[in-house]
Backbone bond lengths (Angstrom), bond angles and torsions (degrees), N, CA, C in turn:
res aa  C-N    CA-C-N  psi(-1)  N-CA   C-N-CA  omega(-1)  CA-C   N-CA-C  phi
1 X - - - 1.409 - - 1.563 107.97 -
2 X 1.259 119.59 133.64 1.461 123.76 174.13 1.452 111.55 -71.94
3 X 1.457 112.80 123.92 1.445 117.02 -176.20 1.531 107.13 -86.87
4 X 1.385 109.19 87.11 1.558 117.65 178.70 1.413 112.89 -64.46
5 X 1.305 124.90 -28.64 1.436 121.39 -179.06 1.501 111.53 -72.30
6 X 1.319 114.76 -39.67 1.513 117.11 -180.00 1.442 113.67 -72.88
7 X 1.425 114.73 -25.60 1.477 118.13 167.73 1.372 114.52 -62.18
8 X 1.429 117.01 -52.25 1.518 124.22 -177.09 1.485 109.38 -64.08
9 X 1.281 119.29 -38.28 1.563 117.59 172.88 1.393 112.83 -60.27
10 X 1.332 116.21 -43.96 1.543 117.75 -175.81 1.602 106.00 -64.03
11 X 1.227 119.51 -31.33 1.414 122.49 179.55 1.475 114.74 -86.27
12 X 1.236 118.17 -1.00 1.573 124.81 176.36 1.542 104.57 67.28
13 X 1.237 120.88 39.21 1.448 123.55 178.27 1.616 112.07 -108.01
14 X 1.245 113.28 117.22 1.512 119.59 178.08 1.433 113.89 -60.05
15 X 1.287 119.99 127.95 1.382 124.50 178.32 1.537 113.65 -128.13
16 X 1.395 118.01 166.67 1.471 121.96 -178.61 1.504 107.43 -132.85
17 X 1.299 115.55 141.44 1.467 120.36 -178.28 1.676 108.10 -117.28
18 X 1.330 111.02 -4.88 1.534 112.12 -176.62 1.521 102.38 -158.00
19 X 1.360 116.12 169.88 1.369 121.63 -179.17 1.425 118.72 92.44
20 X 1.349 120.22 -160.74 1.411 125.42 -173.46 1.647 111.98 -55.86
21 X 1.352 113.13 132.46 1.546 120.43 177.03 1.551 114.46 66.92
22 X 1.279 117.93 4.72 1.459 122.84 -179.56 1.542 113.22 -97.58
23 X 1.304 116.41 116.64 1.493 116.20 173.88 1.496 111.14 -82.34
24 X 1.293 119.39 144.89 1.491 128.61 -175.94 1.544 106.25 -50.07
25 X 1.349 116.25 123.98 1.442 120.88 178.06 1.488 116.42 91.64
26 X 1.354 117.43 -18.64 1.513 123.30 -176.85 1.476 106.37 -88.03
27 X 1.392 114.60 164.50 1.398 124.60 175.72 1.621 108.46 -125.02
28 X 1.324 113.37 122.34 1.507 117.68 -170.79 1.514 111.31 -113.03
29 X 1.247 113.98 147.78 1.485 123.71 174.92 1.500 112.44 -139.54
30 X 1.336 120.15 164.53 1.474 120.59 175.43 1.675 102.46 -67.59
31 X 1.254 114.19 138.26 1.495 116.88 177.34 1.563 112.17 -63.68
32 X 1.438 108.48 130.64 1.553 117.50 -173.19 1.482 111.18 -94.52
33 X 1.409 116.07 -1.44 1.551 113.46 -171.62 1.602 108.73 -90.51
34 X 1.294 110.44 141.50 1.481 122.51 -176.17 1.456 111.93 -47.51
35 X 1.381 113.62 131.67 1.510 115.77 168.01 1.559 109.57 97.27
36 X 1.387 112.42 -19.96 1.575 113.63 -176.86 1.516 109.90 -73.38
37 X 1.319 120.57 131.43 1.373 123.82 -177.81 1.600 110.62 -88.50
38 X 1.307 122.47 12.60 1.371 125.07 177.35 1.463 117.17 -55.47
39 X 1.358 118.38 120.39 1.401 118.45 172.31 1.592 112.19 -127.30
40 X 1.358 112.59 25.17 1.471 117.94 -177.74 1.458 114.43 -147.08
41 X 1.272 120.99 50.34 1.428 127.22 178.53 1.491 118.96 42.47
42 X 1.373 117.55 58.15 1.474 123.03 -175.39 1.454 106.92 -96.06
43 X 1.411 125.71 3.04 1.441 123.04 173.59 1.407 109.71 -91.79
44 X 1.308 117.37 117.72 1.596 118.83 -179.22 1.498 110.62 -112.58
45 X 1.254 113.51 141.39 1.442 127.02 175.51 1.487 114.43 -107.23
46 X 1.310 122.59 121.91 1.471 120.82 -166.18 1.630 107.14 -65.08
47 X 1.429 114.70 171.63 1.434 122.65 -176.89 1.471 115.99 -56.55
48 X 1.311 121.71 -30.68 1.443 126.09 -179.99 1.508 111.00 -88.09
49 X 1.340 116.80 -8.72 1.447 114.94 -177.01 1.421 120.86 74.33
50 X 1.383 112.82 17.54 1.547 119.60 -173.26 1.504 112.04 -99.74
51 X 1.373 122.12 -20.23 1.429 123.60 -172.10 1.499 108.71 -149.60
52 X 1.352 113.14 151.96 1.475 119.66 179.29 1.575 112.26 -134.90
53 X 1.242 114.14 165.05 1.510 124.38 179.18 1.448 113.43 -155.35
54 X 1.305 119.80 129.71 1.407 123.89 173.60 1.610 110.21 -99.04
55 X 1.351 111.37 120.67 1.529 113.96 -174.73 1.491 110.50 -82.34
56 X 1.338 121.45 6.34 1.519 122.58 172.34 1.515 110.44 -104.21
57 X 1.352 116.00 -52.62 1.536 111.64 -170.28 1.620 106.25 -103.91
58 X 1.383 117.24 -4.55 1.473 117.04 173.71 1.557 110.58 83.76
59 X 1.331 117.01 -0.15 1.482 113.28 178.24 1.483 112.72 -66.10
60 X 1.343 115.41 142.50 1.601 117.75 -171.01 1.492 106.15 -157.89
61 X 1.390 115.66 165.05 1.383 118.75 170.98 1.484 108.88 152.73
62 X 1.361 118.03 -176.58 1.337 127.30 174.87 1.503 110.76 -60.78
63 X 1.357 124.23 143.39 1.490 123.83 -169.41 1.615 114.09 -61.54
64 X 1.389 119.10 -21.09 1.250 120.07 175.20 1.544 117.20 -60.41
65 X 1.493 113.23 -27.62 1.375 119.53 176.30 1.492 110.45 -67.16
66 X 1.412 117.69 -36.82 1.367 121.45 173.90 1.583 112.16 -66.07
67 X 1.319 112.50 -36.47 1.559 108.80 -177.23 1.517 106.30 -73.12
68 X 1.328 118.58 -31.59 1.495 114.25 175.96 1.540 117.43 -60.43
69 X 1.328 108.90 -29.25 1.517 114.21 -176.64 1.593 110.00 -78.95
70 X 1.432 112.06 -41.08 1.471 117.01 177.83 1.511 113.62 -70.37
71 X 1.314 118.31 -40.71 1.471 122.79 -177.03 1.506 111.00 -87.88
72 X 1.340 120.06 -17.97 1.437 116.43 -174.64 1.627 115.16 68.51
73 X 1.298 109.94 37.72 1.480 115.81 -172.03 1.446 115.91 -121.27
74 X 1.328 117.13 172.35 1.519 117.73 173.62 1.509 114.27 -70.95
75 X 1.329 113.01 175.44 1.552 113.57 177.12 1.484 108.72 -68.59
76 X 1.288 116.51 -38.91 1.584 122.26 -175.79 1.460 105.17 -62.97
77 X 1.408 123.12 -44.73 1.392 120.77 177.75 1.455 115.24 -69.19
78 X 1.257 116.91 -31.77 1.472 120.62 174.46 1.494 115.64 -68.02
79 X 1.368 117.44 -29.14 1.418 122.36 178.01 1.492 106.31 -73.59
80 X 1.373 117.90 -41.65 1.472 123.25 176.65 1.552 112.99 -56.96
81 X 1.332 113.52 -43.83 1.385 120.57 173.75 1.484 117.03 -63.50
82 X 1.368 114.70 -43.68 1.499 120.49 167.38 1.480 114.33 -48.04
83 X 1.396 114.76 -50.64 1.562 120.38 -176.43 1.536 110.35 -65.96
84 X 1.327 119.88 -30.59 1.352 124.03 -179.31 1.543 114.97 -69.90
85 X 1.296 114.86 -19.57 1.453 122.63 -177.38 1.570 110.89 -109.53
86 X 1.325 116.93 11.93 1.400 121.77 174.30 1.537 109.52 -76.16
87 X 1.326 122.23 147.62 1.443 122.46 177.44 1.490 107.93 -63.97
88 X 1.265 122.53 153.89 1.419 125.00 -165.06 1.535 110.27 -65.83
89 X 1.302 116.73 -38.72 1.535 115.08 179.16 1.602 113.96 -76.30
90 X 1.381 118.69 0.52 1.339 121.28 -179.37 1.501 115.76 -111.62
91 X 1.391 110.50 -2.17 1.522 117.18 -179.67 1.625 112.09 -63.15
92 X 1.247 118.59 110.24 1.529 116.92 176.77 1.445 111.41 -47.96
93 X 1.296 120.05 134.61 1.501 133.66 175.55 1.482 107.61 -82.71
94 X 1.268 119.55 141.03 1.504 123.81 169.26 1.508 104.38 -74.40
95 X 1.330 112.43 130.18 1.455 119.68 178.95 1.597 109.35 -113.32
96 X 1.314 109.65 148.16 1.436 116.09 -176.00 1.577 110.13 -72.79
97 X 1.358 115.96 -13.40 1.488 119.19 -179.48 1.480 111.42 -62.96
98 X 1.538 113.80 -22.22 1.410 115.67 179.34 1.457 119.86 -61.73
99 X 1.416 113.73 -9.67 1.487 124.31 178.47 1.415 110.11 -91.22
100 X 1.403 122.38 -17.77 1.381 123.64 175.15 1.527 113.67 -66.51
101 X 1.467 115.13 125.32 1.457 116.63 -173.72 1.567 111.59 -101.66
102 X 1.382 115.69 -26.05 1.370 116.54 179.22 1.629 110.52 -142.98
103 X 1.390 112.64 144.88 1.437 117.77 -177.94 1.585 105.82 -86.31
104 X 1.373 113.70 127.82 1.387 114.71 173.57 1.574 111.58 -116.04
105 X 1.285 111.68 120.01 1.479 120.52 -179.30 1.484 110.69 -72.27
106 X 1.334 116.34 135.03 1.515 123.94 173.87 1.639 106.23 -52.40
107 X 1.294 112.62 147.17 1.504 125.17 177.19 1.555 110.88 -56.18
108 X 1.317 119.49 -22.95 1.482 122.43 -173.84 1.503 106.67 -81.02
109 X 1.358 122.87 -13.96 1.462 122.64 -173.32 1.630 103.17 -80.18
110 X 1.291 112.04 145.06 1.380 117.90 -176.24 1.597 109.22 -143.43
111 X 1.332 116.95 146.68 1.446 122.67 175.75 1.590 110.55 -82.60
112 X 1.329 115.31 -15.83 1.429 115.56 174.21 1.536 114.36 -79.20
113 X 1.299 111.90 106.24 1.517 119.99 -168.45 1.589 107.08 -86.75
114 X 1.388 121.35 113.66 1.372 121.02 -177.65 1.514 114.11 -64.52
115 X 1.298 115.34 162.25 1.539 119.18 -177.14 1.565 116.89 -60.20
116 X 1.483 109.02 -29.23 1.498 113.05 -177.08 1.557 106.76 -69.57
117 X 1.349 116.09 -28.17 1.522 116.63 -177.22 1.454 105.33 -72.83
118 X 1.411 120.44 -46.29 1.420 123.67 -177.66 1.501 109.32 -60.79
119 X 1.258 118.06 -32.23 1.535 121.69 -176.23 1.600 104.42 -73.62
120 X 1.364 115.27 -42.72 1.508 115.35 174.44 1.539 115.37 -56.68
121 X 1.255 115.65 -33.34 1.508 121.00 -179.66 1.512 106.13 -73.68
122 X 1.294 116.80 -44.91 1.437 123.79 -178.67 1.592 109.67 -59.65
123 X 1.228 115.38 -39.16 1.457 116.74 178.57 1.511 115.52 -71.88
124 X 1.331 114.42 -18.84 1.409 120.13 168.90 1.448 115.79 -93.73
125 X 1.348 114.25 15.61 1.436 122.68 175.52 1.534 112.65 64.42
126 X 1.257 118.03 38.33 1.446 126.44 173.36 1.571 112.01 -106.56
127 X 1.284 114.83 145.36 1.505 116.46 167.73 1.411 108.93 -81.67
128 X 1.317 118.30 106.25 1.521 117.89 -174.24 1.474 116.48 -60.02
129 X 1.336 123.06 -42.63 1.369 123.04 177.39 1.661 111.79 -60.50
130 X 1.155 121.29 -42.11 1.308 132.08 178.64 1.570 111.80 -63.29
131 X 1.187 119.15 -53.23 1.473 128.33 -176.22 1.567 105.77 -67.97
132 X 1.346 116.14 -45.49 1.405 123.04 -176.97 1.614 113.30 -57.17
133 X 1.330 105.82 -47.93 1.458 117.88 -173.09 1.693 108.48 -73.97
134 X 1.212 111.10 -47.42 1.576 122.64 -174.26 1.459 107.65 -59.79
135 X 1.445 116.89 -45.18 1.444 118.28 -172.49 1.502 112.37 -103.20
136 X 1.323 116.31 5.83 1.476 122.13 174.41 1.592 107.55 57.80
137 X 1.350 120.10 50.39 1.347 126.38 179.81 1.505 111.09 -76.43
138 X 1.314 113.20 157.47 1.531 121.24 177.09 1.547 108.20 -137.59
139 X 1.273 111.83 173.16 1.525 114.99 -179.37 1.593 101.85 -120.13
140 X 1.455 103.23 138.83 1.526 111.48 -176.86 1.466 119.29 -74.46
141 X 1.265 113.90 -2.87 1.518 115.53 -178.91 1.502 113.45 86.34
142 X 1.416 113.67 -179.07 1.393 113.74 179.55 1.546 118.66 -108.65
143 X 1.288 109.76 12.90 1.567 123.51 176.15 1.624 110.81 -135.00
144 X 1.314 115.33 154.62 1.423 121.38 -179.04 1.441 111.52 90.55
145 X 1.420 112.47 179.16 1.522 122.37 -172.80 1.417 108.13 -74.16
146 X 1.321 125.26 -7.88 1.515 123.07 179.46 1.473 108.46 -111.82
147 X 1.320 123.19 14.17 1.518 120.66 -173.05 1.477 109.68 -64.45
148 X 1.339 115.96 147.03 1.434 131.16 -177.73 1.478 108.06 52.96
149 X 1.295 120.56 45.95 1.487 125.59 173.21 1.607 110.27 -128.61
150 X 1.311 112.99 156.92 1.500 123.08 173.04 1.533 99.24 -89.66
151 X 1.285 114.84 131.66 1.467 122.74 171.90 1.529 112.26 -94.43
152 X 1.338 110.12 125.49 1.461 115.47 -172.58 1.449 115.54 -117.88
153 X 1.344 123.08 104.49 1.493 120.89 -169.97 1.594 110.15 -79.38
154 X 1.259 111.57 148.19 1.507 122.65 173.62 1.443 105.84 -107.14
155 X 1.363 116.57 128.52 1.318 125.56 171.10 1.488 117.75 -113.13
156 X 1.414 120.61 145.86 1.441 122.08 168.63 1.504 108.11 -142.79
157 X 1.327 109.96 122.72 1.427 117.17 -178.15 1.573 110.23 67.82
158 X 1.344 116.30 31.10 1.596 121.38 -175.26 1.406 112.68 75.81
159 X 1.369 125.47 0.11 1.446 127.60 178.56 1.438 112.04 -102.13
160 X 1.327 116.34 137.71 1.501 127.78 177.59 1.601 101.05 -70.48
161 X 1.297 118.10 114.23 1.412 121.20 175.65 1.544 116.19 -111.10
162 X 1.281 117.47 -22.48 1.465 119.41 169.59 1.477 103.61 -171.06
163 X 1.421 114.13 -174.39 1.506 119.76 179.34 1.590 108.29 -147.32
164 X 1.263 112.92 159.03 1.390 117.95 169.30 1.561 108.44 -121.12
165 X 1.318 114.46 179.38 1.478 118.69 176.02 1.619 111.94 -143.36
166 X 1.283 113.29 146.42 1.532 117.94 177.26 1.466 110.73 -124.20
167 X 1.442 113.17 128.97 1.402 122.36 -177.31 1.576 106.71 -70.06
168 X 1.390 110.92 142.30 1.526 112.35 -178.47 1.586 107.50 -111.12
169 X 1.416 115.92 -7.19 1.496 117.31 -176.35 1.487 111.96 -89.01
170 X 1.334 119.50 -19.47 1.436 120.02 -178.34 1.479 110.17 78.27
171 X 1.362 121.86 9.97 1.511 123.88 -173.54 1.583 108.10 -123.48
172 X 1.368 119.28 -17.29 1.373 115.06 -179.97 1.625 113.57 -90.64
173 X 1.206 115.99 155.94 1.449 124.72 175.24 1.543 110.44 -131.74
174 X 1.295 115.07 137.13 1.420 127.65 0.09 1.499 107.63 -72.66
175 X 1.490 115.08 171.20 1.318 118.47 170.83 1.421 120.78 -65.04
176 X 1.451 110.29 -43.89 1.492 117.58 165.99 1.415 110.94 -106.46
177 X 1.342 117.32 136.07 1.487 125.04 178.31 1.631 107.09 -124.19
178 X 1.291 113.09 116.23 1.379 116.94 -179.79 1.539 111.11 -84.69
179 X 1.339 113.22 164.17 1.390 119.53 172.41 1.481 109.75 -65.84
180 X 1.386 114.87 143.92 1.494 115.01 -178.97 1.606 114.31 -62.32
181 X 1.246 114.22 140.92 1.422 115.45 -178.14 1.398 124.64 -53.82
182 X 1.392 112.13 -37.37 1.409 117.18 173.09 1.455 121.48 -78.16
183 X 1.414 108.05 3.93 1.539 115.54 176.04 1.617 106.99 -113.24
184 X 1.295 117.56 3.95 1.392 124.45 -168.70 1.627 107.97 -109.13
185 X 1.325 119.42 146.76 1.318 122.05 170.86 1.593 109.66 -71.17
186 X 1.306 112.17 -45.47 1.477 119.75 176.68 1.530 110.02 -129.08
187 X 1.380 120.97 135.73 1.335 122.87 174.42 1.416 111.94 -60.78
188 X 1.352 124.12 129.31 1.535 127.36 -179.63 1.521 112.49 -51.10
189 X 1.317 119.69 -28.13 1.435 119.21 175.48 1.458 116.47 -73.49
190 X 1.317 113.94 -10.65 1.490 115.87 -170.66 1.580 109.27 -118.76
191 X 1.276 112.19 19.70 1.513 121.50 171.20 1.537 108.54 -131.03
192 X 1.302 114.00 -175.05 1.434 116.63 178.72 1.574 104.34 -134.18
193 X 1.384 112.38 126.09 1.518 116.29 179.51 1.470 112.04 -67.70
194 X 1.338 119.37 130.11 1.444 126.08 179.35 1.595 113.31 78.52
195 X 1.205 115.72 15.94 1.550 121.26 179.54 1.453 115.96 -52.56
196 X 1.428 111.74 -40.51 1.587 113.96 179.90 1.392 116.16 -62.39
197 X 1.317 123.30 -16.95 1.490 123.78 176.81 1.499 111.10 -84.03
198 X 1.282 124.05 -5.94 1.471 124.83 -178.08 1.616 107.45 -85.30
199 X 1.333 113.30 139.56 1.374 123.90 174.86 1.519 108.04 -110.67
200 X 1.278 121.59 -93.22 1.436 118.15 -178.00 1.552 113.12 -121.30
201 X 1.432 114.29 -0.85 1.477 120.06 178.82 1.534 107.04 -130.27
202 X 1.275 112.29 144.85 1.563 117.19 -176.52 1.514 113.52 -141.39
203 X 1.270 114.85 137.32 1.485 126.73 165.35 1.477 107.53 -96.45
204 X 1.343 123.59 121.29 1.383 126.30 -173.41 1.625 107.83 -114.66
205 X 1.342 115.82 116.20 1.469 125.63 -169.26 1.606 106.23 -118.92
206 X 1.304 109.97 170.68 1.446 114.13 173.28 1.520 114.08 -84.68
207 X 1.289 121.24 -47.86 1.404 124.70 -167.03 1.594 118.87 -107.71
208 X 1.265 114.83 159.68 1.495 120.31 -177.73 1.540 106.62 -64.48
209 X 1.385 117.83 -55.72 1.362 121.32 -174.41 1.660 111.76 -54.28
210 X 1.353 113.88 -28.38 1.476 117.31 173.63 1.410 114.15 -61.67
211 X 1.433 117.52 -41.36 1.342 125.37 170.81 1.563 113.42 -54.79
212 X 1.221 112.08 -53.00 1.575 121.48 176.06 1.489 109.81 -47.59
213 X 1.312 121.90 -41.58 1.421 130.15 -172.44 1.523 107.64 -76.32
214 X 1.311 120.36 -43.25 1.522 129.74 -169.64 1.557 105.13 -85.73
215 X 1.309 116.98 -49.52 1.467 120.64 -176.63 1.470 123.05 93.06
216 X 1.221 130.31 -155.49 1.458 133.65 -174.70 1.611 107.60 -56.07
217 X 1.328 105.41 142.35 1.511 112.32 -178.81 1.521 110.62 85.18
218 X 1.279 122.47 -1.37 1.379 127.28 178.51 1.540 109.95 -103.96
219 X 1.329 123.54 133.20 1.337 125.95 178.63 1.584 109.99 -129.94
220 X 1.308 113.77 145.25 1.506 125.22 -179.20 1.466 109.62 -106.53
221 X 1.433 114.94 133.62 1.447 124.25 177.94 1.447 110.95 -86.25
222 X 1.391 115.75 -16.68 1.527 126.43 -172.99 1.584 107.21 57.93
223 X 1.280 117.16 38.87 1.447 121.06 -179.97 1.451 109.63 167.93
224 X 1.364 125.80 -173.26 1.427 129.46 -179.32 1.434 118.53 -100.86
225 X 1.385 118.30 -4.29 1.421 123.79 175.72 1.584 107.53 -122.43
226 X 1.291 107.07 161.14 1.449 119.01 173.99 1.580 111.52 -107.85
227 X 1.398 112.57 123.33 1.383 116.77 -178.67 1.552 112.03 -79.95
228 X 1.189 116.28 162.54 1.596 122.25 178.71 1.446 111.56 -42.82
229 X 1.363 112.12 -53.67 1.437 123.18 -177.46 1.559 109.47 -55.93
230 X 1.231 116.62 -48.46 1.412 121.89 -175.69 1.595 108.64 -67.02
231 X 1.256 118.85 -40.44 1.479 115.82 166.44 1.462 120.16 -60.51
232 X 1.292 116.01 -35.14 1.476 118.82 169.27 1.503 111.72 -60.12
233 X 1.355 122.56 -42.79 1.383 122.14 177.88 1.540 112.37 -56.88
234 X 1.302 113.17 -46.86 1.454 121.78 177.26 1.575 111.22 -57.30
235 X 1.329 114.61 -41.78 1.451 120.12 -179.11 1.447 109.31 -67.40
236 X 1.305 126.09 -39.65 1.383 129.71 -172.66 1.497 108.02 -77.80
237 X 1.317 117.18 -25.80 1.589 117.34 171.97 1.391 117.80 -70.09
238 X 1.410 115.30 -14.14 1.411 117.24 178.70 1.627 112.51 64.34
239 X 1.378 111.38 38.09 1.465 116.56 -175.12 1.623 112.80 -58.75
240 X 1.279 116.39 143.54 1.429 117.05 178.90 1.425 116.32 -93.79
241 X 1.422 110.64 -41.05 1.528 127.12 177.18 1.533 114.47 -129.29
242 X 1.291 118.13 134.48 1.455 124.15 170.71 1.427 112.79 -121.67
243 X 1.323 121.12 130.45 1.470 124.80 173.97 1.514 107.17 -110.38
244 X 1.303 121.45 116.59 1.521 123.22 178.90 1.555 109.51 -89.36
245 X 1.237 116.32 119.70 1.539 119.95 -176.05 1.563 108.93 -134.61
246 X 1.388 110.07 78.64 1.467 111.43 179.53 1.600 108.78 -88.94
247 X 1.335 112.13 179.63 1.510 117.80 178.21 1.467 110.09 -62.79
248 X 1.320 113.35 156.87 1.552 119.06 -172.48 1.517 111.49 -70.49
249 X 1.397 115.69 -12.22 1.602 113.72 174.08 1.579 105.31 -92.67
250 X 1.197 119.93 13.51 1.526 119.63 -179.23 1.570 108.54 -132.43
251 X 1.254 120.89 39.30 1.495 125.38 177.49 1.534 109.39 -62.26
252 X 1.442 112.96 -48.00 1.439 115.16 -177.59 1.598 112.18 -63.75
253 X 1.352 114.07 -38.99 1.519 118.17 179.43 1.625 107.80 -65.30
254 X 1.512 112.84 -33.51 1.475 115.33 -173.35 1.554 108.50 -70.90
255 X 1.304 117.58 -39.10 1.414 121.46 178.81 1.480 111.92 -66.71
256 X 1.386 117.18 -34.74 1.346 119.85 -177.29 1.595 111.09 -77.23
257 X 1.233 115.21 -28.06 1.412 124.20 173.95 1.500 111.44 -69.65
258 X 1.265 115.08 -44.92 1.494 117.08 172.87 1.550 116.60 -54.41
259 X 1.464 108.19 -44.64 1.492 112.64 175.98 1.513 113.27 -57.34
260 X 1.449 112.25 -45.57 1.374 115.75 -178.27 1.530 113.71 -57.37
261 X 1.449 117.67 -41.82 1.422 120.48 -176.19 1.498 114.32 -82.47
262 X 1.413 115.65 -5.15 1.429 113.89 173.05 1.519 118.24 -60.90
263 X 1.224 119.32 124.08 1.475 121.10 -170.31 1.454 110.96 113.83
264 X 1.351 121.57 -30.49 1.421 129.11 -178.00 1.505 103.51 -78.35
265 X 1.359 119.14 -25.97 1.549 118.18 178.81 1.553 102.34 -143.29
266 X 1.413 111.63 150.04 1.448 114.56 177.39 1.459 117.18 -54.85
267 X 1.371 117.38 -27.57 1.548 122.55 -178.33 1.491 104.42 -139.37
268 X 1.453 106.84 128.24 1.460 117.33 174.95 1.628 107.62 -136.25
269 X 1.319 110.86 130.43 1.433 114.68 176.33 1.476 108.88 -135.50
270 X 1.307 113.41 172.75 1.512 120.56 171.29 1.478 111.86 -137.31
271 X 1.302 117.73 154.38 1.453 123.66 173.50 1.418 112.13 -102.82
272 X 1.297 112.01 139.61 1.575 119.02 176.66 1.501 104.42 -129.57
273 X 1.379 112.18 116.58 1.445 119.09 -177.13 1.464 107.92 -128.12
274 X 1.376 112.68 150.11 1.510 121.48 178.44 1.521 105.60 -140.72
275 X 1.409 108.90 88.87 1.502 116.86 175.95 1.549 105.42 -116.10
276 X 1.330 120.08 131.34 1.336 124.23 -179.79 1.465 110.63 -57.40
277 X 1.440 111.27 131.50 1.494 125.37 175.36 1.554 108.86 68.49
278 X 1.336 122.12 2.64 1.512 116.94 176.55 1.426 105.73 -101.31
279 X 1.318 119.64 118.10 1.414 132.45 -176.36 1.570 117.62 -99.55
280 X 1.318 114.52 -23.48 1.505 117.97 -175.22 1.521 107.51 -148.77
281 X 1.295 119.41 165.24 1.403 124.82 -178.45 1.518 109.53 -61.39
282 X 1.367 117.70 -35.54 1.522 118.22 -177.00 1.450 112.75 -59.03
283 X 1.383 117.31 -24.17 1.551 116.99 175.76 1.435 118.28 -99.45
284 X 1.489 116.60 4.55 1.310 113.50 -178.90 1.623 110.96 -78.04
285 X 1.364 115.33 151.45 1.413 114.75 175.73 1.433 122.29 -52.14
286 X 1.440 123.96 142.06 1.237 125.68 -175.84 1.542 115.12 -56.41
287 X 1.364 120.96 -27.95 1.355 132.23 -179.68 1.480 106.67 -62.25
288 X 1.391 114.47 -45.71 1.453 119.00 -172.97 1.619 108.68 -74.58
289 X 1.218 115.67 -38.50 1.481 121.11 178.54 1.485 114.84 -67.08
290 X 1.393 115.86 -36.10 1.398 122.25 173.74 1.504 109.95 -65.56
291 X 1.343 118.97 -41.36 1.464 118.35 -178.56 1.634 108.56 -71.26
292 X 1.213 119.41 -30.25 1.468 119.86 177.46 1.544 107.92 -72.85
293 X 1.318 124.33 -36.30 1.435 123.34 174.02 1.425 114.19 -68.31
294 X 1.381 118.14 -32.89 1.369 124.77 177.25 1.615 109.91 -68.85
295 X 1.240 114.61 -37.51 1.385 122.62 -179.18 1.540 111.25 -60.11
296 X 1.338 116.08 -43.08 1.468 128.67 -175.01 1.443 115.38 -88.87
297 X 1.439 114.98 -42.76 1.404 115.96 -175.76 1.539 113.59 -104.17
């Protein structure tokens, strides 16, 4: 978490954590952006220190934008400042995988998808031919650490940066196995699955199969939280609207995530649903998913 209060103290900027105009858990300052008539700490920074919003002039964004304005520096310098005020256990470590230039699939991988894999997809109510072609899926083969798994490539700016795999036997653990970090260009937890299909509106989900169900404009975190790098991706995309749709057992996390993302987009909302036996968006009725897409897109 970004230590926004230590940063503001270091810059000699007065801040408020309670009282007038301050939402519980937020940190407020007088707006620093040119032309804003704020004289009563209307610029709020969210509890994780990742995003801000001024309730007078409407200026908002990822906190690096605020750092740029306060320090009069470039985005790169602001990002370095941001990193310097992260709590020690949250400072991103340099990974050797940043030296990887190209993803090499193991020889056991094949584009020839066996019938049992197609049947697995059918049982999950997917159209095998459509899903396999649209997401460029492969089969992990019958040997190696990805045996009996669907191989799921991750792309960023049309470049293959890593992959994950999904067990089709129901017997292997973990169910999803990611490519090793030191063999990836980008750690799967630091990118967003299906990000290349996003324009200016996004549905944010936990799992890859949720993306397959919802389609373009939907991205998977591959977890319940958004990492710093994932938030940066959202910021760079200049998203206008985000709809957070986590699994039904993660409603609290979904609400917290929506709060964290507030300021990265002009509009952020989250969906809370309670349907018997429905645990994730992938299993929600098509009628409900269509209505959600219609609401956002």
